[in-house]
mmCIF file as gemmi writes it, N, C-alpha and C atoms, coordinates in Angstrom:
data_model
loop_
_atom_site.group_PDB
_atom_site.id
_atom_site.type_symbol
_atom_site.label_atom_id
_atom_site.label_alt_id
_atom_site.label_comp_id
_atom_site.label_asym_id
_atom_site.label_entity_id
_atom_site.label_seq_id
_atom_site.pdbx_PDB_ins_code
_atom_site.Cartn_x
_atom_site.Cartn_y
_atom_site.Cartn_z
_atom_site.occupancy
_atom_site.B_iso_or_equiv
_atom_site.pdbx_formal_charge
_atom_site.auth_seq_id
_atom_site.auth_asym_id
_atom_site.pdbx_PDB_model_num
ATOM 1 N N . UNK Axp A 1 ? 94.651 114.955 81.17 1 0 ? 1 A 1
ATOM 2 C CA . UNK Axp A 1 ? 95.67 115.936 81.495 1 0 ? 1 A 1
ATOM 3 C C . UNK Axp A 1 ? 96.584 115.363 82.563 1 0 ? 1 A 1
ATOM 4 N N . UNK Axp A 2 ? 97.856 115.449 82.365 1 0 ? 2 A 1
ATOM 5 C CA . UNK Axp A 2 ? 98.827 114.931 83.326 1 0 ? 2 A 1
ATOM 6 C C . UNK Axp A 2 ? 98.896 115.843 84.544 1 0 ? 2 A 1
ATOM 7 N N . UNK Axp A 3 ? 99.025 115.239 85.699 1 0 ? 3 A 1
ATOM 8 C CA . UNK Axp A 3 ? 99.101 115.989 86.953 1 0 ? 3 A 1
ATOM 9 C C . UNK Axp A 3 ? 100.51 116.524 87.13 1 0 ? 3 A 1
ATOM 10 N N . UNK Axp A 4 ? 100.608 117.807 87.494 1 0 ? 4 A 1
ATOM 11 C CA . UNK Axp A 4 ? 101.93 118.378 87.756 1 0 ? 4 A 1
ATOM 12 C C . UNK Axp A 4 ? 102.472 117.804 89.045 1 0 ? 4 A 1
ATOM 13 N N . UNK Axp A 5 ? 103.743 117.521 89.07 1 0 ? 5 A 1
ATOM 14 C CA . UNK Axp A 5 ? 104.336 117.002 90.291 1 0 ? 5 A 1
ATOM 15 C C . UNK Axp A 5 ? 104.485 118.136 91.295 1 0 ? 5 A 1
ATOM 16 N N . UNK Axp A 6 ? 104.46 117.785 92.564 1 0 ? 6 A 1
ATOM 17 C CA . UNK Axp A 6 ? 104.563 118.773 93.631 1 0 ? 6 A 1
ATOM 18 C C . UNK Axp A 6 ? 105.949 119.401 93.631 1 0 ? 6 A 1
ATOM 19 N N . UNK Axp A 7 ? 105.981 120.681 93.943 1 0 ? 7 A 1
ATOM 20 C CA . UNK Axp A 7 ? 107.262 121.372 94.05 1 0 ? 7 A 1
ATOM 21 C C . UNK Axp A 7 ? 107.871 121.023 95.397 1 0 ? 7 A 1
ATOM 22 N N . UNK Axp A 8 ? 109.091 120.528 95.41 1 0 ? 8 A 1
ATOM 23 C CA . UNK Axp A 8 ? 109.69 120.106 96.683 1 0 ? 8 A 1
ATOM 24 C C . UNK Axp A 8 ? 110.064 121.289 97.573 1 0 ? 8 A 1
ATOM 25 N N . UNK Axp A 9 ? 110.154 121.005 98.863 1 0 ? 9 A 1
ATOM 26 C CA . UNK Axp A 9 ? 110.649 121.983 99.827 1 0 ? 9 A 1
ATOM 27 C C . UNK Axp A 9 ? 111.948 121.445 100.393 1 0 ? 9 A 1
ATOM 28 N N . UNK Axp A 10 ? 112.72 122.298 101.027 1 0 ? 10 A 1
ATOM 29 C CA . UNK Axp A 10 ? 114.008 121.881 101.581 1 0 ? 10 A 1
ATOM 30 C C . UNK Axp A 10 ? 113.795 120.803 102.643 1 0 ? 10 A 1
ATOM 31 N N . UNK Axp A 11 ? 114.591 119.733 102.604 1 0 ? 11 A 1
ATOM 32 C CA . UNK Axp A 11 ? 114.465 118.627 103.549 1 0 ? 11 A 1
ATOM 33 C C . UNK Axp A 11 ? 115.363 118.846 104.764 1 0 ? 11 A 1
ATOM 34 N N . UNK Axp A 12 ? 115.122 119.919 105.484 1 0 ? 12 A 1
ATOM 35 C CA . UNK Axp A 12 ? 115.931 120.225 106.655 1 0 ? 12 A 1
ATOM 36 C C . UNK Axp A 12 ? 115.348 119.551 107.887 1 0 ? 12 A 1
ATOM 37 N N . UNK Axp A 13 ? 116.222 118.962 108.707 1 0 ? 13 A 1
ATOM 38 C CA . UNK Axp A 13 ? 115.778 118.322 109.944 1 0 ? 13 A 1
ATOM 39 C C . UNK Axp A 13 ? 116.434 118.955 111.164 1 0 ? 13 A 1
ATOM 40 N N . UNK Axp A 14 ? 117.215 119.997 110.951 1 0 ? 14 A 1
ATOM 41 C CA . UNK Axp A 14 ? 117.909 120.652 112.062 1 0 ? 14 A 1
ATOM 42 C C . UNK Axp A 14 ? 117.723 122.148 111.966 1 0 ? 14 A 1
ATOM 43 N N . UNK Axp A 15 ? 117.779 122.802 113.113 1 0 ? 15 A 1
ATOM 44 C CA . UNK Axp A 15 ? 117.757 124.253 113.149 1 0 ? 15 A 1
ATOM 45 C C . UNK Axp A 15 ? 116.36 124.841 113.176 1 0 ? 15 A 1
ATOM 46 N N . UNK Axp A 16 ? 116.317 126.144 113.3 1 0 ? 16 A 1
ATOM 47 C CA . UNK Axp A 16 ? 115.062 126.868 113.358 1 0 ? 16 A 1
ATOM 48 C C . UNK Axp A 16 ? 114.364 126.809 111.994 1 0 ? 16 A 1
ATOM 49 N N . UNK Axp A 17 ? 113.086 126.599 111.985 1 0 ? 17 A 1
ATOM 50 C CA . UNK Axp A 17 ? 112.334 126.548 110.741 1 0 ? 17 A 1
ATOM 51 C C . UNK Axp A 17 ? 112.499 125.247 109.98 1 0 ? 17 A 1
ATOM 52 N N . UNK Axp A 18 ? 112.925 124.183 110.653 1 0 ? 18 A 1
ATOM 53 C CA . UNK Axp A 18 ? 113.111 122.901 109.963 1 0 ? 18 A 1
ATOM 54 C C . UNK Axp A 18 ? 111.777 122.412 109.411 1 0 ? 18 A 1
ATOM 55 N N . UNK Axp A 19 ? 111.831 121.652 108.349 1 0 ? 19 A 1
ATOM 56 C CA . UNK Axp A 19 ? 110.612 121.197 107.691 1 0 ? 19 A 1
ATOM 57 C C . UNK Axp A 19 ? 110.261 119.746 107.996 1 0 ? 19 A 1
ATOM 58 N N . UNK Axp A 20 ? 111.211 118.975 108.47 1 0 ? 20 A 1
ATOM 59 C CA . UNK Axp A 20 ? 110.965 117.567 108.776 1 0 ? 20 A 1
ATOM 60 C C . UNK Axp A 20 ? 111.543 117.237 110.145 1 0 ? 20 A 1
ATOM 61 N N . UNK Axp A 21 ? 110.93 116.288 110.835 1 0 ? 21 A 1
ATOM 62 C CA . UNK Axp A 21 ? 111.458 115.799 112.107 1 0 ? 21 A 1
ATOM 63 C C . UNK Axp A 21 ? 112.432 114.664 111.836 1 0 ? 21 A 1
ATOM 64 N N . UNK Axp A 22 ? 113.492 114.547 112.62 1 0 ? 22 A 1
ATOM 65 C CA . UNK Axp A 22 ? 114.36 113.379 112.472 1 0 ? 22 A 1
ATOM 66 C C . UNK Axp A 22 ? 113.614 112.126 112.936 1 0 ? 22 A 1
ATOM 67 N N . UNK Axp A 23 ? 114.084 110.978 112.531 1 0 ? 23 A 1
ATOM 68 C CA . UNK Axp A 23 ? 113.419 109.722 112.892 1 0 ? 23 A 1
ATOM 69 C C . UNK Axp A 23 ? 113.346 109.536 114.404 1 0 ? 23 A 1
ATOM 70 N N . UNK Axp A 24 ? 114.339 110.064 115.127 1 0 ? 24 A 1
ATOM 71 C CA . UNK Axp A 24 ? 114.335 109.91 116.583 1 0 ? 24 A 1
ATOM 72 C C . UNK Axp A 24 ? 113.177 110.664 117.246 1 0 ? 24 A 1
ATOM 73 N N . UNK Axp A 25 ? 112.601 111.628 116.534 1 0 ? 25 A 1
ATOM 74 C CA . UNK Axp A 25 ? 111.475 112.399 117.063 1 0 ? 25 A 1
ATOM 75 C C . UNK Axp A 25 ? 110.161 112.06 116.382 1 0 ? 25 A 1
ATOM 76 N N . UNK Axp A 26 ? 110.12 110.999 115.609 1 0 ? 26 A 1
ATOM 77 C CA . UNK Axp A 26 ? 108.871 110.556 115.016 1 0 ? 26 A 1
ATOM 78 C C . UNK Axp A 26 ? 108.739 110.779 113.523 1 0 ? 26 A 1
ATOM 79 N N . UNK Axp A 27 ? 109.778 111.281 112.861 1 0 ? 27 A 1
ATOM 80 C CA . UNK Axp A 27 ? 109.755 111.512 111.414 1 0 ? 27 A 1
ATOM 81 C C . UNK Axp A 27 ? 108.571 112.407 111.033 1 0 ? 27 A 1
ATOM 82 N N . UNK Axp A 28 ? 108.291 112.561 109.758 1 0 ? 28 A 1
ATOM 83 C CA . UNK Axp A 28 ? 107.18 113.375 109.298 1 0 ? 28 A 1
ATOM 84 C C . UNK Axp A 28 ? 107.512 114.856 109.224 1 0 ? 28 A 1
ATOM 85 N N . UNK Axp A 29 ? 106.551 115.626 108.73 1 0 ? 29 A 1
ATOM 86 C CA . UNK Axp A 29 ? 106.744 117.063 108.552 1 0 ? 29 A 1
ATOM 87 C C . UNK Axp A 29 ? 106.391 117.823 109.822 1 0 ? 29 A 1
ATOM 88 N N . UNK Axp A 30 ? 107.042 118.96 109.993 1 0 ? 30 A 1
ATOM 89 C CA . UNK Axp A 30 ? 106.717 119.86 111.091 1 0 ? 30 A 1
ATOM 90 C C . UNK Axp A 30 ? 105.602 120.796 110.615 1 0 ? 30 A 1
ATOM 91 N N . UNK Axp A 31 ? 105.061 121.577 111.539 1 0 ? 31 A 1
ATOM 92 C CA . UNK Axp A 31 ? 104.036 122.551 111.173 1 0 ? 31 A 1
ATOM 93 C C . UNK Axp A 31 ? 104.604 123.554 110.164 1 0 ? 31 A 1
ATOM 94 N N . UNK Axp A 32 ? 105.861 123.97 110.365 1 0 ? 32 A 1
ATOM 95 C CA . UNK Axp A 32 ? 106.501 124.898 109.432 1 0 ? 32 A 1
ATOM 96 C C . UNK Axp A 32 ? 106.656 124.254 108.05 1 0 ? 32 A 1
ATOM 97 N N . UNK Axp A 33 ? 106.973 122.975 108.026 1 0 ? 33 A 1
ATOM 98 C CA . UNK Axp A 33 ? 107.106 122.262 106.765 1 0 ? 33 A 1
ATOM 99 C C . UNK Axp A 33 ? 105.782 122.167 106.024 1 0 ? 33 A 1
ATOM 100 N N . UNK Axp A 34 ? 104.705 121.881 106.756 1 0 ? 34 A 1
ATOM 101 C CA . UNK Axp A 34 ? 103.376 121.822 106.135 1 0 ? 34 A 1
ATOM 102 C C . UNK Axp A 34 ? 102.98 123.191 105.593 1 0 ? 34 A 1
ATOM 103 N N . UNK Axp A 35 ? 103.252 124.251 106.359 1 0 ? 35 A 1
ATOM 104 C CA . UNK Axp A 35 ? 102.94 125.611 105.9 1 0 ? 35 A 1
ATOM 105 C C . UNK Axp A 35 ? 103.701 125.927 104.615 1 0 ? 35 A 1
ATOM 106 N N . UNK Axp A 36 ? 104.987 125.616 104.575 1 0 ? 36 A 1
ATOM 107 C CA . UNK Axp A 36 ? 105.812 125.885 103.399 1 0 ? 36 A 1
ATOM 108 C C . UNK Axp A 36 ? 105.31 125.095 102.194 1 0 ? 36 A 1
ATOM 109 N N . UNK Axp A 37 ? 105.007 123.825 102.389 1 0 ? 37 A 1
ATOM 110 C CA . UNK Axp A 37 ? 104.519 122.978 101.296 1 0 ? 37 A 1
ATOM 111 C C . UNK Axp A 37 ? 103.18 123.488 100.782 1 0 ? 37 A 1
ATOM 112 N N . UNK Axp A 38 ? 102.269 123.807 101.713 1 0 ? 38 A 1
ATOM 113 C CA . UNK Axp A 38 ? 100.942 124.292 101.323 1 0 ? 38 A 1
ATOM 114 C C . UNK Axp A 38 ? 101.039 125.597 100.534 1 0 ? 38 A 1
ATOM 115 N N . UNK Axp A 39 ? 101.919 126.49 100.962 1 0 ? 39 A 1
ATOM 116 C CA . UNK Axp A 39 ? 102.082 127.77 100.27 1 0 ? 39 A 1
ATOM 117 C C . UNK Axp A 39 ? 102.666 127.572 98.878 1 0 ? 39 A 1
ATOM 118 N N . UNK Axp A 40 ? 103.624 126.683 98.764 1 0 ? 40 A 1
ATOM 119 C CA . UNK Axp A 40 ? 104.314 126.476 97.492 1 0 ? 40 A 1
ATOM 120 C C . UNK Axp A 40 ? 103.448 125.725 96.481 1 0 ? 40 A 1
ATOM 121 N N . UNK Axp A 41 ? 102.607 124.801 96.959 1 0 ? 41 A 1
ATOM 122 C CA . UNK Axp A 41 ? 101.847 123.935 96.058 1 0 ? 41 A 1
ATOM 123 C C . UNK Axp A 41 ? 100.342 124.177 96.079 1 0 ? 41 A 1
ATOM 124 N N . UNK Axp A 42 ? 99.9 125.209 96.804 1 0 ? 42 A 1
ATOM 125 C CA . UNK Axp A 42 ? 98.455 125.481 96.948 1 0 ? 42 A 1
ATOM 126 C C . UNK Axp A 42 ? 97.74 124.211 97.385 1 0 ? 42 A 1
ATOM 127 N N . UNK Axp A 43 ? 98.299 123.552 98.395 1 0 ? 43 A 1
ATOM 128 C CA . UNK Axp A 43 ? 97.78 122.29 98.906 1 0 ? 43 A 1
ATOM 129 C C . UNK Axp A 43 ? 97.127 122.514 100.272 1 0 ? 43 A 1
ATOM 130 N N . UNK Axp A 44 ? 96.71 121.441 100.903 1 0 ? 44 A 1
ATOM 131 C CA . UNK Axp A 44 ? 96.11 121.515 102.233 1 0 ? 44 A 1
ATOM 132 C C . UNK Axp A 44 ? 96.53 120.299 103.049 1 0 ? 44 A 1
ATOM 133 N N . UNK Axp A 45 ? 97.833 120.174 103.307 1 0 ? 45 A 1
ATOM 134 C CA . UNK Axp A 45 ? 98.31 119.072 104.133 1 0 ? 45 A 1
ATOM 135 C C . UNK Axp A 45 ? 97.837 119.279 105.563 1 0 ? 45 A 1
ATOM 136 N N . UNK Axp A 46 ? 97.416 118.216 106.204 1 0 ? 46 A 1
ATOM 137 C CA . UNK Axp A 46 ? 96.916 118.296 107.571 1 0 ? 46 A 1
ATOM 138 C C . UNK Axp A 46 ? 97.923 117.66 108.525 1 0 ? 46 A 1
ATOM 139 N N . UNK Axp A 47 ? 97.864 118.029 109.816 1 0 ? 47 A 1
ATOM 140 C CA . UNK Axp A 47 ? 98.779 117.422 110.789 1 0 ? 47 A 1
ATOM 141 C C . UNK Axp A 47 ? 98.41 115.965 111.058 1 0 ? 47 A 1
ATOM 142 N N . UNK Axp A 48 ? 99.316 115.196 111.683 1 0 ? 48 A 1
ATOM 143 C CA . UNK Axp A 48 ? 99.008 113.8 112.007 1 0 ? 48 A 1
ATOM 144 C C . UNK Axp A 48 ? 97.825 113.695 112.96 1 0 ? 48 A 1
ATOM 145 N N . UNK Axp A 49 ? 97.103 112.589 112.869 1 0 ? 49 A 1
ATOM 146 C CA . UNK Axp A 49 ? 95.978 112.329 113.761 1 0 ? 49 A 1
ATOM 147 C C . UNK Axp A 49 ? 96.534 111.592 114.972 1 0 ? 49 A 1
ATOM 148 N N . UNK Axp A 50 ? 96.613 112.266 116.107 1 0 ? 50 A 1
ATOM 149 C CA . UNK Axp A 50 ? 97.182 111.635 117.293 1 0 ? 50 A 1
ATOM 150 C C . UNK Axp A 50 ? 96.294 111.78 118.515 1 0 ? 50 A 1
ATOM 151 N N . UNK Axp A 51 ? 95.132 112.397 118.392 1 0 ? 51 A 1
ATOM 152 C CA . UNK Axp A 51 ? 94.258 112.621 119.541 1 0 ? 51 A 1
ATOM 153 C C . UNK Axp A 51 ? 93.626 111.345 120.068 1 0 ? 51 A 1
ATOM 154 N N . UNK Axp A 52 ? 93.099 111.424 121.28 1 0 ? 52 A 1
ATOM 155 C CA . UNK Axp A 52 ? 92.484 110.249 121.893 1 0 ? 52 A 1
ATOM 156 C C . UNK Axp A 52 ? 91.127 109.923 121.285 1 0 ? 52 A 1
ATOM 157 N N . UNK Axp A 53 ? 90.332 110.95 120.928 1 0 ? 53 A 1
ATOM 158 C CA . UNK Axp A 53 ? 89.02 110.729 120.332 1 0 ? 53 A 1
ATOM 159 C C . UNK Axp A 53 ? 88.938 111.451 118.997 1 0 ? 53 A 1
ATOM 160 N N . UNK Axp A 54 ? 89.486 110.868 117.948 1 0 ? 54 A 1
ATOM 161 C CA . UNK Axp A 54 ? 89.435 111.539 116.647 1 0 ? 54 A 1
ATOM 162 C C . UNK Axp A 54 ? 88.022 111.478 116.06 1 0 ? 54 A 1
ATOM 163 N N . UNK Axp A 55 ? 87.712 112.429 115.194 1 0 ? 55 A 1
ATOM 164 C CA . UNK Axp A 55 ? 86.427 112.409 114.499 1 0 ? 55 A 1
ATOM 165 C C . UNK Axp A 55 ? 86.419 111.22 113.531 1 0 ? 55 A 1
ATOM 166 N N . UNK Axp A 56 ? 85.263 110.944 112.945 1 0 ? 56 A 1
ATOM 167 C CA . UNK Axp A 56 ? 85.175 109.824 111.998 1 0 ? 56 A 1
ATOM 168 C C . UNK Axp A 56 ? 86.132 110.023 110.821 1 0 ? 56 A 1
ATOM 169 N N . UNK Axp A 57 ? 86.184 111.245 110.319 1 0 ? 57 A 1
ATOM 170 C CA . UNK Axp A 57 ? 87.073 111.527 109.182 1 0 ? 57 A 1
ATOM 171 C C . UNK Axp A 57 ? 88.533 111.342 109.577 1 0 ? 57 A 1
ATOM 172 N N . UNK Axp A 58 ? 88.896 111.818 110.776 1 0 ? 58 A 1
ATOM 173 C CA . UNK Axp A 58 ? 90.276 111.662 111.239 1 0 ? 58 A 1
ATOM 174 C C . UNK Axp A 58 ? 90.614 110.2 111.487 1 0 ? 58 A 1
ATOM 175 N N . UNK Axp A 59 ? 89.666 109.451 112.019 1 0 ? 59 A 1
ATOM 176 C CA . UNK Axp A 59 ? 89.897 108.021 112.251 1 0 ? 59 A 1
ATOM 177 C C . UNK Axp A 59 ? 90.131 107.301 110.92 1 0 ? 59 A 1
ATOM 178 N N . UNK Axp A 60 ? 89.402 107.697 109.894 1 0 ? 60 A 1
ATOM 179 C CA . UNK Axp A 60 ? 89.578 107.097 108.57 1 0 ? 60 A 1
ATOM 180 C C . UNK Axp A 60 ? 90.945 107.464 107.992 1 0 ? 60 A 1
ATOM 181 N N . UNK Axp A 61 ? 91.389 108.72 108.208 1 0 ? 61 A 1
ATOM 182 C CA . UNK Axp A 61 ? 92.719 109.143 107.759 1 0 ? 61 A 1
ATOM 183 C C . UNK Axp A 61 ? 93.796 108.321 108.429 1 0 ? 61 A 1
ATOM 184 N N . UNK Axp A 62 ? 93.651 108.112 109.735 1 0 ? 62 A 1
ATOM 185 C CA . UNK Axp A 62 ? 94.647 107.336 110.473 1 0 ? 62 A 1
ATOM 186 C C . UNK Axp A 62 ? 94.687 105.901 109.966 1 0 ? 62 A 1
ATOM 187 N N . UNK Axp A 63 ? 93.534 105.304 109.777 1 0 ? 63 A 1
ATOM 188 C CA . UNK Axp A 63 ? 93.466 103.922 109.304 1 0 ? 63 A 1
ATOM 189 C C . UNK Axp A 63 ? 94.127 103.789 107.928 1 0 ? 63 A 1
ATOM 190 N N . UNK Axp A 64 ? 93.848 104.746 107.043 1 0 ? 64 A 1
ATOM 191 C CA . UNK Axp A 64 ? 94.438 104.733 105.711 1 0 ? 64 A 1
ATOM 192 C C . UNK Axp A 64 ? 95.953 104.914 105.777 1 0 ? 64 A 1
ATOM 193 N N . UNK Axp A 65 ? 96.409 105.87 106.601 1 0 ? 65 A 1
ATOM 194 C CA . UNK Axp A 65 ? 97.839 106.112 106.744 1 0 ? 65 A 1
ATOM 195 C C . UNK Axp A 65 ? 98.54 104.871 107.277 1 0 ? 65 A 1
ATOM 196 N N . UNK Axp A 66 ? 97.958 104.261 108.305 1 0 ? 66 A 1
ATOM 197 C CA . UNK Axp A 66 ? 98.579 103.073 108.91 1 0 ? 66 A 1
ATOM 198 C C . UNK Axp A 66 ? 98.656 101.925 107.909 1 0 ? 66 A 1
ATOM 199 N N . UNK Axp A 67 ? 97.634 101.779 107.079 1 0 ? 67 A 1
ATOM 200 C CA . UNK Axp A 67 ? 97.658 100.726 106.067 1 0 ? 67 A 1
ATOM 201 C C . UNK Axp A 67 ? 98.747 100.985 105.038 1 0 ? 67 A 1
ATOM 202 N N . UNK Axp A 68 ? 98.875 102.242 104.585 1 0 ? 68 A 1
ATOM 203 C CA . UNK Axp A 68 ? 99.906 102.575 103.599 1 0 ? 68 A 1
ATOM 204 C C . UNK Axp A 68 ? 101.305 102.376 104.166 1 0 ? 68 A 1
ATOM 205 N N . UNK Axp A 69 ? 101.548 102.895 105.355 1 0 ? 69 A 1
ATOM 206 C CA . UNK Axp A 69 ? 102.875 102.782 105.955 1 0 ? 69 A 1
ATOM 207 C C . UNK Axp A 69 ? 103.2 101.342 106.332 1 0 ? 69 A 1
ATOM 208 N N . UNK Axp A 70 ? 102.186 100.573 106.697 1 0 ? 70 A 1
ATOM 209 C CA . UNK Axp A 70 ? 102.405 99.157 106.986 1 0 ? 70 A 1
ATOM 210 C C . UNK Axp A 70 ? 102.946 98.439 105.759 1 0 ? 70 A 1
ATOM 211 N N . UNK Axp A 71 ? 102.434 98.794 104.594 1 0 ? 71 A 1
ATOM 212 C CA . UNK Axp A 71 ? 102.926 98.224 103.343 1 0 ? 71 A 1
ATOM 213 C C . UNK Axp A 71 ? 104.353 98.653 103.047 1 0 ? 71 A 1
ATOM 214 N N . UNK Axp A 72 ? 104.661 99.905 103.36 1 0 ? 72 A 1
ATOM 215 C CA . UNK Axp A 72 ? 106.025 100.407 103.156 1 0 ? 72 A 1
ATOM 216 C C . UNK Axp A 72 ? 106.998 99.619 104.024 1 0 ? 72 A 1
ATOM 217 N N . UNK Axp A 73 ? 106.646 99.435 105.29 1 0 ? 73 A 1
ATOM 218 C CA . UNK Axp A 73 ? 107.515 98.708 106.217 1 0 ? 73 A 1
ATOM 219 C C . UNK Axp A 73 ? 107.656 97.25 105.781 1 0 ? 73 A 1
ATOM 220 N N . UNK Axp A 74 ? 106.544 96.65 105.398 1 0 ? 74 A 1
ATOM 221 C CA . UNK Axp A 74 ? 106.553 95.236 105.005 1 0 ? 74 A 1
ATOM 222 C C . UNK Axp A 74 ? 107.415 94.989 103.769 1 0 ? 74 A 1
ATOM 223 N N . UNK Axp A 75 ? 107.361 95.9 102.793 1 0 ? 75 A 1
ATOM 224 C CA . UNK Axp A 75 ? 108.057 95.7 101.527 1 0 ? 75 A 1
ATOM 225 C C . UNK Axp A 75 ? 109.417 96.382 101.444 1 0 ? 75 A 1
ATOM 226 N N . UNK Axp A 76 ? 109.853 97.011 102.519 1 0 ? 76 A 1
ATOM 227 C CA . UNK Axp A 76 ? 111.128 97.724 102.508 1 0 ? 76 A 1
ATOM 228 C C . UNK Axp A 76 ? 112.296 96.744 102.429 1 0 ? 76 A 1
ATOM 229 N N . UNK Axp A 77 ? 113.34 97.158 101.742 1 0 ? 77 A 1
ATOM 230 C CA . UNK Axp A 77 ? 114.535 96.325 101.641 1 0 ? 77 A 1
ATOM 231 C C . UNK Axp A 77 ? 115.461 96.535 102.832 1 0 ? 77 A 1
ATOM 232 N N . UNK Axp A 78 ? 115.274 97.653 103.533 1 0 ? 78 A 1
ATOM 233 C CA . UNK Axp A 78 ? 116.095 97.974 104.699 1 0 ? 78 A 1
ATOM 234 C C . UNK Axp A 78 ? 115.23 98.039 105.951 1 0 ? 78 A 1
ATOM 235 N N . UNK Axp A 79 ? 115.681 98.742 106.97 1 0 ? 79 A 1
ATOM 236 C CA . UNK Axp A 79 ? 114.949 98.793 108.232 1 0 ? 79 A 1
ATOM 237 C C . UNK Axp A 79 ? 113.721 99.71 108.223 1 0 ? 79 A 1
ATOM 238 N N . UNK Axp A 80 ? 113.54 100.571 107.213 1 0 ? 80 A 1
ATOM 239 C CA . UNK Axp A 80 ? 112.397 101.486 107.11 1 0 ? 80 A 1
ATOM 240 C C . UNK Axp A 80 ? 112.221 102.306 108.391 1 0 ? 80 A 1
ATOM 241 N N . UNK Axp A 81 ? 113.306 102.865 108.866 1 0 ? 81 A 1
ATOM 242 C CA . UNK Axp A 81 ? 113.327 103.587 110.135 1 0 ? 81 A 1
ATOM 243 C C . UNK Axp A 81 ? 112.334 104.739 110.165 1 0 ? 81 A 1
ATOM 244 N N . UNK Axp A 82 ? 112.314 105.575 109.115 1 0 ? 82 A 1
ATOM 245 C CA . UNK Axp A 82 ? 111.417 106.736 109.106 1 0 ? 82 A 1
ATOM 246 C C . UNK Axp A 82 ? 109.956 106.306 109.046 1 0 ? 82 A 1
ATOM 247 N N . UNK Axp A 83 ? 109.647 105.267 108.286 1 0 ? 83 A 1
ATOM 248 C CA . UNK Axp A 83 ? 108.262 104.783 108.202 1 0 ? 83 A 1
ATOM 249 C C . UNK Axp A 83 ? 107.813 104.229 109.557 1 0 ? 83 A 1
ATOM 250 N N . UNK Axp A 84 ? 108.667 103.469 110.217 1 0 ? 84 A 1
ATOM 251 C CA . UNK Axp A 84 ? 108.332 102.941 111.551 1 0 ? 84 A 1
ATOM 252 C C . UNK Axp A 84 ? 108.128 104.059 112.554 1 0 ? 84 A 1
ATOM 253 N N . UNK Axp A 85 ? 108.986 105.081 112.497 1 0 ? 85 A 1
ATOM 254 C CA . UNK Axp A 85 ? 108.882 106.208 113.424 1 0 ? 85 A 1
ATOM 255 C C . UNK Axp A 85 ? 107.589 106.971 113.203 1 0 ? 85 A 1
ATOM 256 N N . UNK Axp A 86 ? 107.211 107.18 111.937 1 0 ? 86 A 1
ATOM 257 C CA . UNK Axp A 86 ? 105.98 107.903 111.662 1 0 ? 86 A 1
ATOM 258 C C . UNK Axp A 86 ? 104.761 107.087 112.087 1 0 ? 86 A 1
ATOM 259 N N . UNK Axp A 87 ? 104.822 105.774 111.935 1 0 ? 87 A 1
ATOM 260 C CA . UNK Axp A 87 ? 103.716 104.923 112.4 1 0 ? 87 A 1
ATOM 261 C C . UNK Axp A 87 ? 103.555 105.023 113.921 1 0 ? 87 A 1
ATOM 262 N N . UNK Axp A 88 ? 104.671 105.065 114.629 1 0 ? 88 A 1
ATOM 263 C CA . UNK Axp A 88 ? 104.611 105.208 116.07 1 0 ? 88 A 1
ATOM 264 C C . UNK Axp A 88 ? 104.01 106.556 116.451 1 0 ? 88 A 1
ATOM 265 N N . UNK Axp A 89 ? 104.386 107.599 115.72 1 0 ? 89 A 1
ATOM 266 C CA . UNK Axp A 89 ? 103.855 108.938 115.983 1 0 ? 89 A 1
ATOM 267 C C . UNK Axp A 89 ? 102.357 109.01 115.741 1 0 ? 89 A 1
ATOM 268 N N . UNK Axp A 90 ? 101.889 108.292 114.721 1 0 ? 90 A 1
ATOM 269 C CA . UNK Axp A 90 ? 100.452 108.276 114.408 1 0 ? 90 A 1
ATOM 270 C C . UNK Axp A 90 ? 99.71 107.246 115.264 1 0 ? 90 A 1
ATOM 271 N N . UNK Axp A 91 ? 100.419 106.544 116.127 1 0 ? 91 A 1
ATOM 272 C CA . UNK Axp A 91 ? 99.852 105.521 117.011 1 0 ? 91 A 1
ATOM 273 C C . UNK Axp A 91 ? 99.206 104.383 116.234 1 0 ? 91 A 1
ATOM 274 N N . UNK Axp A 92 ? 99.963 103.865 115.247 1 0 ? 92 A 1
ATOM 275 C CA . UNK Axp A 92 ? 99.508 102.724 114.449 1 0 ? 92 A 1
ATOM 276 C C . UNK Axp A 92 ? 99.83 101.423 115.155 1 0 ? 92 A 1
């Protein structure tokens, strides 16, 4: 069975209720954006792992995220500004 693609949410980075942070603030989704996405797609997106002592599961999430984004930055044709900003936010 083919997987249904996720229903997109508005890519707003300004104003009240914005769903994404601009690259200057670390890129990625805001809490409001995660709530909207989760409601629309019956998903369970979690916030970034940024704490000083993450649990084992959170540490594994961070390691996986950093590996994926590292590949994005490495293979990007341009400066990959948003990927770099999100890596900095996740402390990669």
